[in-house]
C-alpha positions as CSV (number, residue, x, y, z in Angstrom):
1,X,-103.5,56.4,3.6
2,X,-105.5,59.5,3.9
3,X,-104.7,62.9,2.4
4,X,-103.8,64.2,5.9
5,X,-101.3,61.3,6.2
6,X,-99.9,62.0,2.8
7,X,-99.1,65.6,3.7
8,X,-97.7,64.6,7.2
9,X,-95.4,62.2,5.4
10,X,-94.1,64.7,3.0
11,X,-93.5,67.3,5.7
12,X,-91.9,64.8,8.2
13,X,-89.4,63.7,5.6
14,X,-88.3,67.2,5.1
15,X,-88.4,69.0,8.4
16,X,-86.9,72.1,6.8
17,X,-89.4,72.1,4.0
18,X,-90.1,75.8,4.5
19,X,-86.3,76.6,3.9
20,X,-84.0,76.0,1.0
21,X,-83.4,72.4,2.1
22,X,-81.9,70.2,-0.5
23,X,-84.4,68.5,-2.7
24,X,-82.1,65.5,-3.0
25,X,-82.1,65.0,0.8
26,X,-85.9,65.4,0.8
27,X,-86.3,62.7,-1.9
28,X,-83.8,60.3,0.0
29,X,-85.8,60.7,3.2
30,X,-89.1,60.2,1.4
31,X,-87.9,57.0,-0.4
32,X,-86.5,55.7,2.9
33,X,-89.9,56.3,4.6
34,X,-91.9,54.8,1.6
35,X,-89.6,51.7,1.6
36,X,-91.3,50.7,4.9
37,X,-94.7,50.8,3.3
38,X,-96.7,47.9,1.9
39,X,-97.7,47.7,-1.7
40,X,-101.2,48.8,-0.9
41,X,-100.0,51.8,1.0
42,X,-97.6,52.7,-1.8
43,X,-100.6,52.6,-4.2
44,X,-102.6,54.8,-1.9
45,X,-99.7,57.2,-1.6
46,X,-99.2,57.6,-5.4
47,X,-103.1,57.7,-6.0
48,X,-103.3,60.7,-3.6
49,X,-100.2,62.3,-5.2
50,X,-101.6,62.0,-8.7
51,X,-105.0,63.4,-7.5
52,X,-103.4,66.4,-5.9
53,X,-101.0,67.1,-9.0
54,X,-104.0,66.7,-11.4
55,X,-106.1,69.0,-9.3
56,X,-103.8,72.0,-10.2
57,X,-103.4,71.1,-13.8
58,X,-104.6,74.5,-15.0
59,X,-103.7,77.2,-17.6
60,X,-103.5,79.8,-14.9
61,X,-101.0,77.9,-12.8
62,X,-99.0,77.1,-15.9
63,X,-99.0,80.7,-16.8
64,X,-97.5,81.4,-13.4
65,X,-94.9,78.7,-13.9
66,X,-94.1,80.2,-17.2
67,X,-93.1,83.5,-15.7
68,X,-91.4,82.3,-12.5
69,X,-87.9,83.6,-12.5
70,X,-84.7,81.6,-11.8
71,X,-85.6,78.3,-13.3
72,X,-83.0,75.7,-14.3
73,X,-84.5,75.5,-17.9
74,X,-84.6,79.1,-18.8
75,X,-87.5,81.0,-19.8
76,X,-90.9,79.4,-20.4
77,X,-92.3,76.2,-19.1
78,X,-92.8,73.0,-21.1
79,X,-94.7,69.9,-20.3
80,X,-92.0,68.2,-18.1
81,X,-91.1,71.5,-16.5
82,X,-94.9,72.1,-15.5
83,X,-95.1,68.6,-13.9
84,X,-91.8,69.4,-12.0
85,X,-93.2,72.8,-11.0
86,X,-96.4,71.2,-9.5
87,X,-94.3,68.4,-7.8
88,X,-92.2,71.1,-6.3
89,X,-95.3,72.9,-4.9
90,X,-96.4,69.6,-3.4
91,X,-93.0,68.9,-1.9
92,X,-93.1,72.3,0.0
93,X,-96.0,71.0,2.2
94,X,-99.7,71.5,2.4
95,X,-99.5,75.1,3.7
96,X,-97.4,76.3,0.8
97,X,-99.3,74.2,-1.8
98,X,-102.7,75.5,-0.6
99,X,-101.5,79.1,-0.4
100,X,-100.2,79.1,-3.9
101,X,-103.0,77.1,-5.6
102,X,-106.0,78.1,-3.8
103,X,-105.6,81.9,-4.3
104,X,-105.9,83.8,-7.4
105,X,-102.5,85.4,-6.8
106,X,-101.0,83.5,-9.8
107,X,-103.9,84.2,-12.0
108,X,-103.4,88.0,-11.4
109,X,-99.6,87.5,-12.0
110,X,-100.4,86.1,-15.4
111,X,-102.8,88.8,-16.3
112,X,-100.4,91.5,-15.3
113,X,-97.6,89.8,-17.2
114,X,-99.7,90.0,-20.4
115,X,-99.7,93.8,-20.5
């Protein structure tokens, strides 16, 4: 599996990924699709997933996650919440993921929040 195929799989299992589609439905669709994959393909999928999630393990993004309003857990962002935050970004598809993580918008948000 390539990274392009990874993103296509995520986006195809959630055709409404740019809307407020239920995360449970997306997970069900993704698990159904992954159940047809071989063990080797599953390892490739998870290798890409962890490479992507680790690539955005930064203090700047964590700071942005810290100040994002309307979180289930209330104010702040602990270890588990940050993992879920990054997973949520990935689940929204490549365009959203890149737009959020490849710009300095979140860094500026954190800087402004500190004043």
